[in-house]
C-alpha positions in Angstrom: 4.1 6.6 30.5 1.8 4.8 28.0 3.7 3.0 25.3 2.1 1.3 22.3 4.0 -0.6 19.8 4.2 -3.5 17.2 7.5 -4.4 18.8 7.8 -6.6 21.9 7.4 -4.7 25.2 11.0 -5.1 26.2 12.2 -3.6 22.7 9.4 -1.1 22.2 11.7 1.9 22.5 14.4 0.4 20.3 14.4 0.1 16.5 13.2 -3.1 14.9 15.9 -5.4 13.4 16.9 -4.4 9.8 17.0 -7.2 7.3 19.9 -7.3 4.7 19.2 -5.6 1.4 16.6 -3.0 2.7 16.8 0.6 3.5 15.0 2.0 6.3 12.9 5.2 6.6 12.4 6.4 10.1 9.5 9.0 10.4 8.9 10.9 13.6 6.1 13.2 14.8 5.7 15.1 18.0 2.5 16.7 19.5 2.7 19.4 22.1 0.7 22.1 23.8 1.2 25.8 23.2 1.2 28.7 25.6 1.8 32.1 24.0 1.8 34.0 27.4 5.3 32.5 28.4 8.5 32.1 26.6 9.0 28.5 25.3 5.5 27.7 26.3 5.3 24.6 24.1 5.1 21.3 26.1 5.6 18.0 24.3 3.3 15.3 25.6 3.0 12.5 22.7 5.2 11.3 19.9 5.3 8.5 17.6 7.8 6.8 15.1 6.9 4.8 12.0 9.7 2.4 10.7 9.4 1.6 7.0 12.0 -0.9 5.5 12.1 -1.0 1.6 14.1 -2.5 -1.2 17.0 -0.3 -2.2 17.0 -1.3 -6.0 13.3 -0.7 -7.0 10.1 1.2 -6.2 7.4 -0.9 -4.3 3.8 -0.5 -3.8 3.5 0.9 -0.3 0.0 -0.8 0.3 1.7 -4.1 0.3 4.6 -3.2 2.7 4.3 -3.8 6.5 5.6 -1.1 8.9 6.5 -1.1 12.6 5.6 1.7 14.9 5.9 2.9 18.5 3.7 5.5 20.2 4.6 7.2 23.6 2.0 9.4 25.5 2.5 10.8 29.0 0.3 9.4 31.6 0.6 12.6 33.6 2.3 15.9 32.8 5.1 15.2 35.2 6.5 12.5 32.9 7.4 15.2 30.2 11.2 14.9 30.9 10.9 11.0 30.4 9.0 11.5 27.2 11.7 13.9 25.9 14.4 11.5 26.8 12.7 8.7 25.0 12.1 10.9 22.1 15.8 12.0 21.8 16.8 8.3 22.0 14.5 7.3 19.2 15.9 10.2 17.0 19.5 9.0 17.7 18.4 5.4 17.0 16.9 6.4 13.7 20.1 8.1 12.7 22.1 5.0 13.5 19.8 2.5 11.7 18.0 4.4 8.9 18.9 5.7 5.5 16.2 8.5 5.8 15.1 10.2 8.9 11.9 12.2 8.2 9.4 14.5 9.7 7.0 17.1 8.5 8.5 20.5 9.6 10.7 18.4 11.9 12.9 21.3 12.7 10.0 22.5 14.9 9.7 19.1 16.6 13.3 19.1 17.4 13.4 22.7 18.7 10.4 22.0 21.1 12.0 18.8 22.4 15.4 20.6 23.0 13.7 23.6 24.7 12.2 21.1 27.2 15.0 18.4 27.3 16.7 17.5 30.6 20.4 17.9 30.3 21.2 14.4 29.5 19.1 14.5 26.3 20.3 17.8 24.9 23.4 16.5 23.0 21.4 14.0 21.1 18.8 16.6 20.0 21.4 19.3 19.2 23.1 16.6 17.0 19.8 16.0 15.2 19.1 19.7 14.6 22.6 20.2 13.1 22.1 17.1 10.8 18.7 18.5 9.9 20.2 21.8 8.9 22.8 20.1 6.8 20.5 17.7 5.1 20.7 19.2 1.6 24.5 18.8 1.6 24.3 15.1 2.8 25.0 12.1 0.6 21.7 10.6 -0.4 23.3 7.2 -0.3 24.1 7.7 3.5 21.9 8.5 6.4 20.3 11.9 5.9 17.2 13.9 6.7 14.2 14.6 4.5 11.7 17.1 5.7 8.5 16.6 3.8 7.5 20.2 4.2 10.4 21.6 2.6 12.0 18.6 0.5 8.9 17.2 -1.5 8.3 20.2 -3.6 9.5 18.4 -6.9 6.4 16.2 -6.4 3.8 19.0 -5.9 2.0 21.6 -8.0 0.0 23.1 -5.2 1.2 25.9 -2.9 0.2 24.5 0.4 2.8 22.5 2.3 0.4 21.5 5.2 0.8 17.8 5.6 -2.9 17.1 4.9 -2.7 19.1 1.7 0.5 17.5 0.6 -1.1 14.1 1.1 -4.3 15.1 -0.5 -2.3 16.2 -3.8 -0.4 13.1 -3.8 -3.5 10.7 -3.4 -2.9 9.7 0.2 -6.2 9.7 2.0 -5.3 11.0 5.5 -9.0 12.0 6.6 -8.8 12.9 10.3 -12.0 12.0 12.1 -10.4 12.8 15.5 -11.0 16.4 14.8 -14.7 16.4 13.8 -16.1 17.3 17.2 -13.2 18.8 19.1 -9.7 20.1 18.6 -6.7 18.1 19.5 -5.9 20.3 22.5 -9.5 19.7 23.8 -9.1 15.9 23.4 -5.8 16.1 25.2 -7.4 18.1 28.0 -10.0 15.5 28.5 -7.4 13.0 29.1 -5.1 15.2 31.4 -8.0 16.7 33.4 -10.7 14.0 33.2 -8.9 10.7 32.5 -11.0 10.2 29.4 -9.3 7.5 27.4 -10.8 8.5 24.2 -9.2 11.9 24.1 -5.7 10.3 24.5 -6.6 7.5 21.9 -7.8 10.0 19.4 -4.6 12.1 19.6 -2.4 9.0 19.5 -4.0 7.8 16.3 -3.8 11.3 14.8 -0.1 11.4 15.8 0.5 8.0 14.2 -1.2 9.1 11.0 1.1 12.0 10.8 4.2 9.7 11.2 3.1 7.0 8.8 1.8 9.5 6.0 5.0 11.4 6.3 7.0 8.1 5.7 5.0 7.5 2.6 5.6 10.9 1.2 9.3 10.6 2.0 9.5 7.2 0.3 7.8 8.5 -2.8 10.1 11.6 -2.9 13.2 9.3 -2.7 12.0 7.0 -5.5 11.6 4.1 -3.1 7.7 3.8 -2.9 4.5 4.3 -4.9 0.8 3.5 -4.6 -2.0 2.9 -7.1 -3.5 5.6 -9.2 -6.9 5.6 -7.2 -5.0 6.5 -3.9 -3.9 4.9 -0.8 -6.2 5.0 2.4 -3.8 5.5 5.2 -6.5 4.9 7.8 -7.1 1.4 6.5 -3.4 0.7 6.9 -3.4 2.0 10.5 -6.5 -0.1 11.4 -4.6 -3.1 10.2 -1.1 -2.2 11.3 -2.4 -1.0 14.8 -5.3 -3.4 15.4 -6.1 -3.8 19.2 -3.9 -0.9 20.3 -6.6 1.7 20.8 -10.4 1.3 21.2 -10.8 4.4 19.0 -9.9 2.2 15.9 -13.1 0.3 16.5 -15.4 3.4 16.8 -17.8 3.7 13.8 -16.6 7.2 13.2 -13.2 5.8 12.3 -14.3 2.5 10.8 -16.7 4.3 8.3 -13.4 5.6 6.6 -12.0 2.2 5.8 -14.1 0.9 2.8 -12.5 3.0 -0.1 -9.9 5.6 -0.8 -11.7 9.0 -0.7 -10.4 12.6 -0.8 -9.3 13.6 2.7 -11.7 16.0 4.4 -10.4 19.5 5.3 -9.3 19.4 8.9 -7.5 21.9 11.2 -3.9 21.1 12.0 -2.8 20.1 15.3 -1.2 22.9 17.4 2.3 21.6 16.7 1.8 22.0 13.0 -0.4 25.2 13.1 1.3 28.6 12.3 1.8 30.8 15.3 -0.9 33.5 15.5 -0.1 37.3 15.9 -0.4 38.6 19.3 -1.2 36.9 22.6 -3.4 34.0 22.9 -4.6 31.9 26.0 -3.0 28.7 26.6 -4.4 25.9 24.3 -4.3 23.5 27.2 -3.6 23.8 30.9 
């Protein structure tokens, strides 16, 4: 299992300490492969969590707020059970320490995790799915879920609820250079089949961008965070907050995006966020 984190190695799978007077947003995103030829053919292989601690009594500029994060990626396909256990524990820890637990279409992430979960991880995921379903009846001053695909409509005028489109409309630059030359499944295959580190690193950064940008949308939707009118370059924040974690962050294709906020380029969704096509398709990964 490959684990990267801002937290010390011994605590990388635990939440950071929460200071008094702050409220926490925990944002989780899962990546998985798809295989439409078999039932429950989705197989999770990567997830990340971004921890964002904010004052409860006023709105802050999120460009000035540090964040903690952890990224988990299978080193080989046989580690999927361990990854799901870790993800289930992360979701449970988020519910114990955070005011807001968020994800973009997080119901799908939870469903895929549960479908692949070993027996000891199932109860945590079932609890999370139940809490997600009841999120609109939850007390906003207590721990609750916010799903940025379904619960941020009051901020938006456009029809699309793709994460990249939601971010574009709100002024978050989430340009995805990882997808310029190949799809996410193709990069993942290059890691699994050929051991190419760049494939894994591209997917890891893409996944962390999903988590962090979702945290910002949830903070804005909850009236806890804002950013300047010219926009917020999420890639720049990742370059600073994850410096040294992946070689991909030093690649000129990535660093060229760090100078100024700019409108996010249109990019395909990762398989875990794309709509299911009609009819049968070949597996996106092997």
